[in-house]
N, C-alpha and C positions, 0 to 999 in steps of 0.2 A: 638752522634753516638757511641763514645767510651763507654759511660755508657751502652748502649744497648748491645754492644758486650760483655762487662764484665759480665753483668747480664746473658746473654745466656750461656757464658762459665761457670759461677758459677752454673747455673741450671743443665747444662750437667754434671759437675763434681759431684755435689751433688747426682744427679740421679744415676750416675755410682757407687757411694759409696753404695747407698741403694739397688739398683736393679741390677747392672751390674756385681758385683763381685761374684765369685763362693763362696758358703757357706764354711766357715772355720769350718769344723766339722769332727771329727772322734770319733766313739763311744767309751766311756769308759767301755762299757759293752758288749764286743763281745761274751761272753758266754751266754747271755740271749737270748733265742729263741723268736722270735716275731711272733705271730699268727694274721693274718688279718682276722677278723671274718665277714668282709663285702666286699666281692669281687664279681664282676660281670663277671668273666671268664665264657664263655659259648661255646667256640670252642677250638679245639685242639691247634690251633696256639696261642690262648690266654694263655693257660697253658704253652706252650713252651716258650713264651716270658716272662711270669712271672718268670720262672726259670732264664732267661737271666737277668732280672731286679735284682733278688736276688744275682746273681753272681757279677754283677757290683757293687751293694751296698756293698757286702762283701769285694771286692777287694779295692774299693776306700774309703770306709767309715767304714769298719769293723763292720757294723751292721749285725745281724743274722736274716734276714727275712726268717723264716723257714717254714711257713704253711699258707694255705688259706682255708676259708670256702666260697665256691661259692654259691651264692643265685640265680643264673640266668643261670643255665646250659641249653643249647639249646635243644629243643625237639628231634632233630635228632642226637645229640651228645651222644655217648656211654660213660657212667660214667667210665667204666673200662678203656677205651682208654684215657679219660681225666686224670685219675689218673696216668696212665703210662706216659703221656706227661708231667705231673707235678712231675715226679719222686716220685710218691706216697706221695706227700705233699699237697694233697687237698681232702676235703670232701665236701658233697653237701647237700643243703636243698631242700625240695620238693617245687615245684612251680605248678601253675595251668596250664591249657591247653589253647592254643590259645592266650596267652599273655605272655610277657616277664617276668612278675612277677605275682604272685597270688594276685588278688584283691578280697576283701571279697564278693562283689556282684557276681563275677564269681563263687566263691566258693559256695555261696548260690544257685545260679541257677543250678550249676552242681549237687549239693547235692539233691535238690528238684526234678530235672528232672530225674536224674539217680540213686538217692538214694544210692550213693556209695562214694561220694567224700571224706568225712572225714575218712571213713573206709579205703579207699585206701591210704590216707596220713599215717594213723597209721600203716598199713601193711608195707609200704615202709620204715618207720622209724624203725620198729621192726625187719624186715626181710632183708631189702636190703641195710642197712648201711647208710641211710640218717640221718641227724642230727636233723631235725625238719621241721617246716612249715614257709615259708616266705610269708608275705602278704604286700600289698601296699595300703595305704588308705590316701589320702591327695594330690590330683593333684596340681602341682604348677600352679599358675596363672589361675586356672579354678574355684576354689571355689565350690559353690554349683551346678553350671550348670551341671558338668559332673555326679555327683552322683544323681542328681534329674532325670536324664534320665535313671537311672538303678533301684536300689531297695531302697536305703536309703541314707540319708545324714550323718549318724552317726554310728560309730563303735559299739556303745552299743545298737543298734537296736535289738529287740528280735529275729529277723529273723536269727541272727548269734549265738543265745544261744546254739543250739545243737552242733554246730561246736566247740565252745570254751569249752563247758562242756565235750565233748568227748576227746578233747585234754588234758584237766585237768585230767580226769579219767585215761587215758592211759599214763600220764606223758610224753607227747610229747612237746618238747621245741618250743615255739613260737619265732623264731629267726629273729631278726632285722625287725620287722614290721615297716613300714614307716607310721607315723601318722602325720596329719596336714601338715604344711609347714612353712618355716622360716618366722618370723615376727619380724624384728629388730626395731631399733629406727626410729621414723617417718622420719627424714631427710634422711634416707638411704634406705627406703623401695623400692623406685622407681628406685634405681640405680643398684640393684643386679638382676641378671637374674632369679635365683630361689628365689622368694620373694612373700609373700602374703601381700597385702596392706590392708587387712581387719582384724583388731585385734579381732573383735567380732567373725568372723568365726574361726579364729585361736584358740581362747580360748574355743569355743564350741567343737572343735575337741579334744583339750587337755582334757577337762572335760569328754568327751565321752570315751576317752581312759582310763582316771583314773577310770571311772565307771567299765570298763572291768577288769582292774587290781584288783579293790576291790571285784568284784563279784566272781572272780575265784582265790582265794588266793593260791591255790595249782598249778596254771598254771604258770610255770616259763617263764618270758618274758625278752628278751634282745631287748630293743627298739632301733631302728635305729636313728642315728644322735642325740642321747640324747634327742629325742622328740623335737628337735629344741628349747631346753630350756637353751642353753648356749649363747644366743645372747645379753643378757643384765643382769645386776646384779640382778634385781628383778626376772627374769626368773631362774637364778641360785638358788636363794633362794627358789623358788617354786619347783624346782627339788630336792633340799634338803628335803623339806617337803615330797615329794612323796617317795623318797628313805627311809626316816626315818619311814614312815607309812606303806609301802608295801614291806615286805622282799622278795617277789617273783619277784620284779622288778630290772632289771639290764639295763645298757645303753652301747651302743657302741658309740664311738666318731667320727665315719666316717663323713666326710664332715662338721665337726664343725669348721674346721680351717678357713673357709672364713668369719666367723662372730665372732670369739672369741675376736677380738679387741674391741668389744663393751663393754665387761665386764672388770672390774679392774683386774689387774694381781694378786694382793694379794687375792682377792675373789676367782678367779679361782684356784689358787694354794691351798688355804685352802680346797676348795671343792674336788679337786683331792686327797688330802691326807686324808680328812675325810671319803670319800667314795671309798677308794682304792680297797675295796673288791667287788665293784659293777660296776666297769668301765672296758670296754674291748676296745682294739685297733681295729680300722678298717680304711680303706682309702676311699672306695666307688669308686673303679675303677676295673680293672681286664680285661676289654675288650681291651687288649693291642695289637695293630698292631705293625709291625716293626717300623713304623715311629714315634710311641709314646713311645718307650722304654725309651729314655733319659728323656722325660717329666715325665713319671711315676717314674723313679729313683729319679728325683729332688723333686717330690711331696712327696714321702715317706721320703726322707732324711730331708727335711725341717720340716716335722711333728715330726720325731725323735728328731731333734735338739731342737725344741720347747719344747718337753717333758723333754729332758735330760740336757739341758744347760740353762744358764741365758743370753746368747747372744741375740742380736737383730736378729730376723728371719723374713724373708719376707714370710708370710703365705698367702694362698688364691688360690683357683682354678680359680676364675674369674678375679681377679686382685691381685697384691701383696701389702700386708699391713704389714709394719714393726711392730713387737710386741716382747716384751721381753719374753724369754723362762721361763718355770716354774721351771727348775732345780730340778726335783722331786728326792727324795731319791731312792736308788737302790731297796729297798724292795717294794716301791710303784710301780716302773716301772715293776718289776717282775710280780706283780699281774695283772697290766693292759696289759702287753705284752703277757702273756701266762697262768699264774696260774689260773686266773678266768675262762678263756676259758676251761681249763682242767676240772674244776668242772662241767661245764654245757653241753658241747657238747659230746654226746655219741660216743665212739670210737676214740676220739681225742688222748687221752693218749697213747693208743695202736698204733695208726697210727704214732705218733711221737716217739715211742720207749722209753717213759718215765715211 
């Protein structure tokens, strides 16, 4: 009985060390502004609460969460009012109608039926201050079934050619398209909520995406979640190949934190340093209610600590996984946090007063 009690006490103590203590982190770089290029703020209250999040982070951790790109503004929300609620620290991507995010098959149907979709996107980017087009292609846990009920299974289907070619012609940014779905190690695929257990489907979607990147070399793309290619060392190497081959491709690292532990720390660190000019920071939240403010603060700060320090950080949206931070150099962090975004997002430099 004593042994059982001792074991329980030890487990409790060890768990409290790993998961119970507040993160010991304070930014060494309070002067570096951080731009979250993958936010889903879509209501006035979300913008207001993001400001509260940034104020808490600044006060407690000295990190400068400065700006957001919202990919998911609600149809009934006025962008001018959203900007005001966010203290003019937010810009917006164009999304489709009748869905929370633009999906290619919706775009195709609207374009064919109304013959105006892509031209409307271009007009809003060129005249209304939007930064680009957001698309979503790769439903979690649905695989082919969802797409087979619509237009196509693959992003490189010719039905989308006119949309992509017009975006390329008019230099409209394809901002954080979501392609495929995460596909980690076999032993872990069934344990994570957002996970695709079909590697064949996963790589079909990745190759279809690569075909789009290759076919439109002047279409600048910031792919969401690093195209889910940071979930194991072999995938990291494939992403290296894509970035080395396609200069029009960039990645945001939103929602990569829940599977980074699959890859070796040295490989990840080398990748972030090698492609520091092509990586942008994002979280993949933004729909922040009052009850979630502290949760989102914690999520941001753990991601910052992972990038900035070499301490053990408990990463993950769905469960906490201890992983050693990358301790990236200041010049690398500056590019990931904001300098790369300044190069790509129209109007961002002016909006940030830089």
